[in-house]
C-alpha positions in Angstrom: 136.1 118.5 92.0 136.0 115.3 94.0 133.1 114.4 96.1 133.1 112.1 99.1 131.3 108.8 98.9 130.0 107.1 102.0 130.1 103.3 101.3 128.2 102.6 104.5 125.7 105.5 104.2 122.0 104.8 104.4 119.0 105.7 102.4 116.8 108.5 103.7 113.8 110.2 102.1 112.8 113.8 101.6 109.0 114.4 101.9 108.0 117.6 100.2 104.5 119.1 99.5 104.5 119.9 95.8 101.9 121.4 93.6 100.3 118.7 91.5 97.5 120.6 89.9 94.7 123.1 90.6 91.2 122.6 92.0 87.9 123.9 90.5 88.5 127.3 92.2 92.0 127.8 90.8 93.7 127.0 94.1 96.9 124.9 94.1 96.4 121.2 95.0 99.4 119.9 96.9 100.5 116.4 97.5 103.3 114.9 99.6 106.0 113.7 97.2 108.8 111.5 98.6 112.2 111.2 97.1 114.8 108.6 98.3 118.3 109.8 98.7 121.0 107.1 99.0 124.3 107.4 100.8 123.3 109.7 103.6 125.2 109.9 106.9 123.2 110.3 110.1 124.4 111.0 113.7 122.7 112.1 116.9 122.8 115.7 118.0 123.3 115.9 121.7 123.3 118.5 124.5 124.8 118.2 128.0 122.4 118.6 131.0 123.5 118.3 134.6 120.2 117.3 136.1 119.1 114.0 137.6 122.6 112.6 137.2 122.2 112.5 133.4 124.9 114.0 131.3 123.9 113.6 127.7 120.5 114.1 126.1 119.8 113.4 122.4 118.0 116.4 121.0 117.8 115.5 117.4 119.8 114.3 114.4 122.3 115.8 112.1 122.1 114.6 108.5 124.8 114.9 105.8 123.4 114.5 102.3 125.5 114.1 99.1 126.5 117.4 97.4 123.8 119.0 95.2 120.8 117.7 97.1 118.3 120.5 97.7 116.5 120.6 101.1 113.9 123.2 101.9 113.2 124.3 105.5 109.6 123.1 105.1 110.6 119.6 104.1 110.2 116.5 106.3 112.9 113.8 106.3 112.3 110.1 106.9 115.3 108.4 108.6 115.0 104.8 109.7 111.2 104.9 109.4 110.9 108.0 111.7 109.7 111.4 110.6 111.9 114.4 111.3 111.4 118.2 110.7 114.2 120.4 109.4 115.0 122.8 112.3 117.6 125.1 110.6 118.6 126.3 107.2 120.4 123.5 105.4 124.1 124.3 105.0 125.8 123.5 101.8 129.5 122.9 102.6 131.5 124.7 100.0 134.6 123.5 98.2 137.4 122.5 100.6 140.5 124.6 99.7 142.9 121.9 100.7 141.3 118.8 99.1 139.1 120.3 96.4 136.2 118.2 97.7 132.7 119.1 99.0 131.3 117.4 102.1 127.7 117.8 101.1 124.6 119.3 102.6 124.2 119.4 106.4 120.7 119.4 107.8 119.7 119.6 111.4 116.6 117.5 112.3 114.1 117.2 115.1 111.8 114.2 115.5 108.1 114.8 114.8 105.8 113.7 117.6 102.1 113.9 118.0 
């Protein structure tokens, strides 16, 4: 099966809280672990609003990761040094019946503020 390559894609990072041990009381100790993913494609997600003479408002980002990358709904994604939350279940594009390729994993993001 062929997989697309994005020669002008960019590096993003997945930040995930992972169990790295246990404390003296037997509770899990979690630490933020960051994994860099090369070749991602990022584009703005917009909505149309007809107030104050503004037509388009950027409401977040859509991220396309290479096939096989696992993203959890609780992960944070770092794009261009900005932190984003995953706002929907990641969608793994299945095999294309016409080209026998897979587009990758689509993730909807919202910028973390505050």
